[in-house]
Backbone atoms as SQL, in Angstrom:
CREATE TABLE atoms (id INTEGER PRIMARY KEY, chain TEXT, resi INTEGER, resn TEXT, atom TEXT, x REAL, y REAL, z REAL);
INSERT INTO atoms VALUES
  (1, 'A', 1, 'MET', 'N', 15.028, -14.386, -5.717),
  (2, 'A', 1, 'MET', 'CA', 13.899, -13.740, -4.781),
  (3, 'A', 1, 'MET', 'C', 12.655, -13.745, -5.316),
  (4, 'A', 2, 'SER', 'N', 11.634, -14.129, -4.715),
  (5, 'A', 2, 'SER', 'CA', 10.190, -14.268, -5.213),
  (6, 'A', 2, 'SER', 'C', 9.553, -12.844, -4.757),
  (7, 'A', 3, 'HIS', 'N', 8.473, -12.731, -5.786),
  (8, 'A', 3, 'HIS', 'CA', 7.912, -11.421, -5.944),
  (9, 'A', 3, 'HIS', 'C', 6.720, -11.434, -4.653),
  (10, 'A', 4, 'ASP', 'N', 6.388, -12.422, -4.246),
  (11, 'A', 4, 'ASP', 'CA', 5.542, -12.704, -3.014),
  (12, 'A', 4, 'ASP', 'C', 5.910, -11.889, -1.773),
  (13, 'A', 5, 'PRO', 'N', 5.285, -10.825, -1.361),
  (14, 'A', 5, 'PRO', 'CA', 5.603, -10.091, -0.167),
  (15, 'A', 5, 'PRO', 'C', 6.078, -10.897, 1.018),
  (16, 'A', 6, 'GLN', 'N', 5.112, -11.749, 1.355),
  (17, 'A', 6, 'GLN', 'CA', 5.294, -12.679, 2.334),
  (18, 'A', 6, 'GLN', 'C', 6.592, -13.741, 2.279),
  (19, 'A', 7, 'SER', 'N', 6.754, -13.919, 1.407),
  (20, 'A', 7, 'SER', 'CA', 8.111, -15.010, 0.997),
  (21, 'A', 7, 'SER', 'C', 9.279, -14.238, 1.381),
  (22, 'A', 8, 'TRP', 'N', 9.244, -13.023, 0.686),
  (23, 'A', 8, 'TRP', 'CA', 10.328, -12.122, 0.831),
  (24, 'A', 8, 'TRP', 'C', 10.548, -11.569, 2.097),
  (25, 'A', 9, 'LEU', 'N', 9.859, -11.207, 2.816),
  (26, 'A', 9, 'LEU', 'CA', 9.862, -10.867, 4.062),
  (27, 'A', 9, 'LEU', 'C', 10.449, -11.940, 4.865),
  (28, 'A', 10, 'ALA', 'N', 9.803, -12.959, 4.681),
  (29, 'A', 10, 'ALA', 'CA', 10.472, -13.991, 5.432),
  (30, 'A', 10, 'ALA', 'C', 11.527, -14.458, 5.516),
  (31, 'A', 11, 'SER', 'N', 12.078, -13.878, 4.342),
  (32, 'A', 11, 'SER', 'CA', 13.917, -14.372, 4.013),
  (33, 'A', 11, 'SER', 'C', 14.736, -13.307, 4.502),
  (34, 'A', 12, 'LEU', 'N', 14.155, -12.047, 5.239),
  (35, 'A', 12, 'LEU', 'CA', 15.005, -11.139, 5.862),
  (36, 'A', 12, 'LEU', 'C', 15.622, -11.683, 6.983),
  (37, 'A', 13, 'PRO', 'N', 16.914, -11.064, 7.081),
  (38, 'A', 13, 'PRO', 'CA', 17.637, -11.676, 8.282),
  (39, 'A', 13, 'PRO', 'C', 17.056, -11.163, 9.650),
  (40, 'A', 14, 'ALA', 'N', 17.354, -11.810, 10.677),
  (41, 'A', 14, 'ALA', 'CA', 17.344, -11.305, 12.093),
  (42, 'A', 14, 'ALA', 'C', 17.985, -10.011, 12.527),
  (43, 'A', 15, 'ILE', 'N', 17.455, -8.908, 13.008),
  (44, 'A', 15, 'ILE', 'CA', 18.310, -7.790, 13.420),
  (45, 'A', 15, 'ILE', 'C', 17.674, -7.411, 14.564),
  (46, 'A', 16, 'SER', 'N', 18.650, -6.586, 15.381),
  (47, 'A', 16, 'SER', 'CA', 18.229, -6.034, 16.573),
  (48, 'A', 16, 'SER', 'C', 17.081, -5.335, 16.902),
  (49, 'A', 17, 'ASP', 'N', 16.384, -5.416, 17.640),
  (50, 'A', 17, 'ASP', 'CA', 15.155, -4.403, 18.012),
  (51, 'A', 17, 'ASP', 'C', 15.564, -2.652, 17.697),
  (52, 'A', 18, 'GLU', 'N', 16.861, -2.476, 17.976),
  (53, 'A', 18, 'GLU', 'CA', 17.356, -0.944, 17.705),
  (54, 'A', 18, 'GLU', 'C', 17.391, -0.665, 16.258),
  (55, 'A', 19, 'SER', 'N', 18.005, -1.627, 15.468),
  (56, 'A', 19, 'SER', 'CA', 18.190, -1.572, 14.183),
  (57, 'A', 19, 'SER', 'C', 16.775, -1.497, 13.498),
  (58, 'A', 20, 'VAL', 'N', 15.837, -2.392, 14.003),
  (59, 'A', 20, 'VAL', 'CA', 14.450, -2.231, 12.959),
  (60, 'A', 20, 'VAL', 'C', 13.986, -1.054, 13.289),
  (61, 'A', 21, 'VAL', 'N', 13.797, -0.329, 14.432),
  (62, 'A', 21, 'VAL', 'CA', 13.440, 0.964, 14.666),
  (63, 'A', 21, 'VAL', 'C', 13.952, 1.929, 13.874),
  (64, 'A', 22, 'GLU', 'N', 15.636, 2.000, 13.842),
  (65, 'A', 22, 'GLU', 'CA', 16.293, 2.997, 12.955),
  (66, 'A', 22, 'GLU', 'C', 15.871, 2.849, 11.447),
  (67, 'A', 23, 'ILE', 'N', 15.601, 1.500, 11.128),
  (68, 'A', 23, 'ILE', 'CA', 15.024, 1.302, 9.647),
  (69, 'A', 23, 'ILE', 'C', 13.630, 1.944, 9.458),
  (70, 'A', 24, 'LEU', 'N', 13.030, 1.464, 10.166),
  (71, 'A', 24, 'LEU', 'CA', 11.284, 1.877, 10.209),
  (72, 'A', 24, 'LEU', 'C', 11.491, 3.762, 10.365),
  (73, 'A', 25, 'ASP', 'N', 12.187, 4.137, 11.106),
  (74, 'A', 25, 'ASP', 'CA', 12.088, 5.684, 11.206),
  (75, 'A', 25, 'ASP', 'C', 12.741, 6.217, 9.959),
  (76, 'A', 26, 'PHE', 'N', 13.902, 5.707, 9.322),
  (77, 'A', 26, 'PHE', 'CA', 14.406, 6.051, 8.015),
  (78, 'A', 26, 'PHE', 'C', 13.396, 5.796, 6.967),
  (79, 'A', 27, 'LEU', 'N', 12.651, 4.684, 6.792),
  (80, 'A', 27, 'LEU', 'CA', 11.795, 4.581, 5.738),
  (81, 'A', 27, 'LEU', 'C', 10.530, 5.440, 5.965),
  (82, 'A', 28, 'GLN', 'N', 9.947, 5.846, 7.045),
  (83, 'A', 28, 'GLN', 'CA', 8.994, 6.515, 7.153),
  (84, 'A', 28, 'GLN', 'C', 9.317, 8.113, 6.774),
  (85, 'A', 29, 'ALA', 'N', 10.566, 8.558, 7.223),
  (86, 'A', 29, 'ALA', 'CA', 11.074, 9.812, 6.704),
  (87, 'A', 29, 'ALA', 'C', 11.140, 10.002, 5.333),
  (88, 'A', 30, 'PHE', 'N', 11.737, 8.729, 4.538),
  (89, 'A', 30, 'PHE', 'CA', 11.971, 8.730, 3.295),
  (90, 'A', 30, 'PHE', 'C', 10.727, 8.959, 2.514),
  (91, 'A', 31, 'ILE', 'N', 9.608, 8.138, 3.096),
  (92, 'A', 31, 'ILE', 'CA', 8.420, 8.531, 2.149),
  (93, 'A', 31, 'ILE', 'C', 7.599, 9.900, 2.462),
  (94, 'A', 32, 'VAL', 'N', 7.821, 10.279, 3.759),
  (95, 'A', 32, 'VAL', 'CA', 7.281, 11.858, 3.722),
  (96, 'A', 32, 'VAL', 'C', 8.072, 12.608, 3.117),
  (97, 'A', 33, 'ALA', 'N', 9.419, 12.415, 2.447),
  (98, 'A', 33, 'ALA', 'CA', 10.095, 13.588, 1.988),
  (99, 'A', 33, 'ALA', 'C', 9.705, 13.274, 0.455),
  (100, 'A', 34, 'PHE', 'N', 9.709, 11.832, 0.244),
  (101, 'A', 34, 'PHE', 'CA', 9.384, 11.374, -1.490),
  (102, 'A', 34, 'PHE', 'C', 7.941, 12.096, -1.670),
  (103, 'A', 35, 'GLU', 'N', 6.879, 12.005, -0.687),
  (104, 'A', 35, 'GLU', 'CA', 5.798, 12.301, -1.038),
  (105, 'A', 35, 'GLU', 'C', 5.618, 13.849, -1.105),
  (106, 'A', 36, 'SER', 'N', 6.628, 14.534, -0.448),
  (107, 'A', 36, 'SER', 'CA', 6.486, 16.110, -0.370),
  (108, 'A', 36, 'SER', 'C', 7.057, 16.461, -1.773),
  (109, 'A', 37, 'PHE', 'N', 8.257, 15.857, -2.213),
  (110, 'A', 37, 'PHE', 'CA', 8.631, 16.216, -3.313),
  (111, 'A', 37, 'PHE', 'C', 8.125, 15.945, -4.646),
  (112, 'A', 38, 'TYR', 'N', 7.685, 14.668, -4.763),
  (113, 'A', 38, 'TYR', 'CA', 6.980, 14.333, -5.971),
  (114, 'A', 38, 'TYR', 'C', 5.237, 14.137, -5.881),
  (115, 'A', 39, 'GLY', 'N', 4.983, 14.941, -4.712),
  (116, 'A', 39, 'GLY', 'CA', 3.225, 14.979, -4.328),
  (117, 'A', 39, 'GLY', 'C', 2.712, 15.530, -5.819),
  (118, 'A', 40, 'GLY', 'N', 2.907, 16.578, -6.401),
  (119, 'A', 40, 'GLY', 'CA', 2.227, 17.014, -7.530),
  (120, 'A', 40, 'GLY', 'C', 2.254, 16.058, -8.516),
  (121, 'A', 41, 'GLN', 'N', 3.196, 15.111, -8.913),
  (122, 'A', 41, 'GLN', 'CA', 3.312, 14.353, -9.990),
  (123, 'A', 41, 'GLN', 'C', 2.242, 13.188, -9.556),
  (124, 'A', 42, 'ILE', 'N', 2.479, 12.672, -8.240),
  (125, 'A', 42, 'ILE', 'CA', 1.608, 11.561, -7.528),
  (126, 'A', 42, 'ILE', 'C', -0.017, 11.823, -7.783),
  (127, 'A', 43, 'HIS', 'N', -0.212, 13.124, -7.364),
  (128, 'A', 43, 'HIS', 'CA', -1.843, 13.417, -7.422),
  (129, 'A', 43, 'HIS', 'C', -2.015, 13.471, -9.088),
  (130, 'A', 44, 'ARG', 'N', -1.152, 14.175, -9.972),
  (131, 'A', 44, 'ARG', 'CA', -1.570, 14.318, -11.415),
  (132, 'A', 44, 'ARG', 'C', -1.999, 12.888, -11.729),
  (133, 'A', 45, 'TYR', 'N', -0.973, 12.028, -11.364),
  (134, 'A', 45, 'TYR', 'CA', -1.142, 10.460, -11.922),
  (135, 'A', 45, 'TYR', 'C', -2.501, 9.881, -11.677),
  (136, 'A', 46, 'TYR', 'N', -2.780, 9.969, -10.341),
  (137, 'A', 46, 'TYR', 'CA', -4.224, 9.151, -9.593),
  (138, 'A', 46, 'TYR', 'C', -5.179, 10.375, -10.169),
  (139, 'A', 47, 'ASP', 'N', -5.132, 11.667, -10.609),
  (140, 'A', 47, 'ASP', 'CA', -6.299, 12.411, -10.881),
  (141, 'A', 47, 'ASP', 'C', -6.481, 11.963, -12.393),
  (142, 'A', 48, 'GLN', 'N', -5.481, 11.802, -13.096),
  (143, 'A', 48, 'GLN', 'CA', -5.717, 11.355, -14.508),
  (144, 'A', 48, 'GLN', 'C', -6.310, 9.914, -14.609),
  (145, 'A', 49, 'ARG', 'N', -6.325, 9.435, -13.777),
  (146, 'A', 49, 'ARG', 'CA', -6.662, 7.989, -14.071),
  (147, 'A', 49, 'ARG', 'C', -7.732, 7.796, -13.062),
  (148, 'A', 50, 'SER', 'N', -8.468, 8.784, -12.568),
  (149, 'A', 50, 'SER', 'CA', -9.836, 8.623, -11.515),
  (150, 'A', 50, 'SER', 'C', -10.925, 8.273, -12.315),
  (151, 'A', 51, 'ARG', 'N', -11.992, 7.564, -11.642),
  (152, 'A', 51, 'ARG', 'CA', -13.040, 7.070, -12.356),
  (153, 'A', 51, 'ARG', 'C', -13.678, 8.172, -12.882),
  (154, 'A', 52, 'HIS', 'N', -13.740, 9.268, -12.319),
  (155, 'A', 52, 'HIS', 'CA', -14.741, 10.388, -13.155),
  (156, 'A', 52, 'HIS', 'C', -13.868, 10.830, -14.551),
  (157, 'A', 53, 'ASN', 'N', -12.776, 10.625, -14.618),
  (158, 'A', 53, 'ASN', 'CA', -11.918, 10.786, -15.772),
  (159, 'A', 53, 'ASN', 'C', -11.899, 9.617, -16.811),
  (160, 'A', 54, 'LEU', 'N', -12.258, 8.610, -16.596),
  (161, 'A', 54, 'LEU', 'CA', -12.298, 7.431, -17.370),
  (162, 'A', 54, 'LEU', 'C', -13.717, 7.466, -17.848),
  (163, 'A', 55, 'ILE', 'N', -14.586, 7.455, -17.218),
  (164, 'A', 55, 'ILE', 'CA', -15.965, 7.073, -17.809),
  (165, 'A', 55, 'ILE', 'C', -16.662, 8.469, -18.420),
  (166, 'A', 56, 'GLN', 'N', -16.800, 8.133, -19.603),
  (167, 'A', 56, 'GLN', 'CA', -17.626, 9.752, -20.044),
  (168, 'A', 56, 'GLN', 'C', -19.217, 9.265, -20.115),
  (169, 'A', 57, 'PRO', 'N', -19.979, 10.117, -20.251),
  (170, 'A', 57, 'PRO', 'CA', -21.518, 10.207, -20.516),
  (171, 'A', 57, 'PRO', 'C', -21.397, 9.711, -21.798),
  (172, 'A', 58, 'ALA', 'N', -22.599, 8.920, -22.079),
  (173, 'A', 58, 'ALA', 'CA', -22.666, 8.391, -23.524),
  (174, 'A', 58, 'ALA', 'C', -23.532, 9.794, -23.931),
  (175, 'A', 59, 'PRO', 'N', -22.965, 9.948, -25.555),
  (176, 'A', 59, 'PRO', 'CA', -23.479, 11.052, -26.033),
  (177, 'A', 59, 'PRO', 'C', -25.260, 10.941, -26.198),
  (178, 'A', 60, 'LYS', 'N', -25.881, 12.102, -26.475),
  (179, 'A', 60, 'LYS', 'CA', -27.374, 11.889, -26.608),
  (180, 'A', 60, 'LYS', 'C', -27.547, 11.735, -28.135),
  (181, 'A', 61, 'THR', 'N', -28.596, 10.931, -27.946),
  (182, 'A', 61, 'THR', 'CA', -29.165, 10.596, -29.363),
  (183, 'A', 61, 'THR', 'C', -30.024, 11.497, -29.937),
  (184, 'A', 62, 'LEU', 'N', -30.495, 11.665, -31.068),
  (185, 'A', 62, 'LEU', 'CA', -31.476, 12.350, -31.714),
  (186, 'A', 62, 'LEU', 'C', -32.818, 12.503, -30.938),
  (187, 'A', 63, 'GLN', 'N', -33.283, 11.154, -30.637),
  (188, 'A', 63, 'GLN', 'CA', -34.509, 10.881, -29.772),
  (189, 'A', 63, 'GLN', 'C', -34.786, 11.555, -28.488),
  (190, 'A', 64, 'GLU', 'N', -33.631, 11.693, -27.826),
  (191, 'A', 64, 'GLU', 'CA', -33.468, 12.390, -26.518),
  (192, 'A', 64, 'GLU', 'C', -33.508, 13.855, -26.677),
  (193, 'A', 65, 'ASP', 'N', -33.178, 14.578, -27.590),
  (194, 'A', 65, 'ASP', 'CA', -33.032, 15.770, -27.892),
  (195, 'A', 65, 'ASP', 'C', -34.399, 16.279, -28.367),
  (196, 'A', 66, 'LEU', 'N', -35.542, 15.505, -28.547),
  (197, 'A', 66, 'LEU', 'CA', -36.736, 15.989, -28.695),
  (198, 'A', 66, 'LEU', 'C', -37.630, 16.292, -27.533),
  (199, 'A', 67, 'PRO', 'N', -38.128, 17.342, -27.770),
  (200, 'A', 67, 'PRO', 'CA', -38.939, 17.987, -26.415),
  (201, 'A', 67, 'PRO', 'C', -40.249, 17.253, -25.883),
  (202, 'A', 68, 'PHE', 'N', -40.367, 16.218, -27.040),
  (203, 'A', 68, 'PHE', 'CA', -41.745, 15.557, -26.559),
  (204, 'A', 68, 'PHE', 'C', -41.610, 13.898, -26.502);
């Protein structure tokens, strides 16, 4: 099985419209439940990796500390 999403999706079997909708409904309910259960961990992961946490201001040099 390829890791390319387009080729993987193309290899899925043909199924009825009703089955497609049932699978979609299940996946959407699963994602909502998953995010609800693991939401704190998901937010913590992204917060820890956010841009404002990765880029630290450069420390001031002695010259910048002088009043003149």
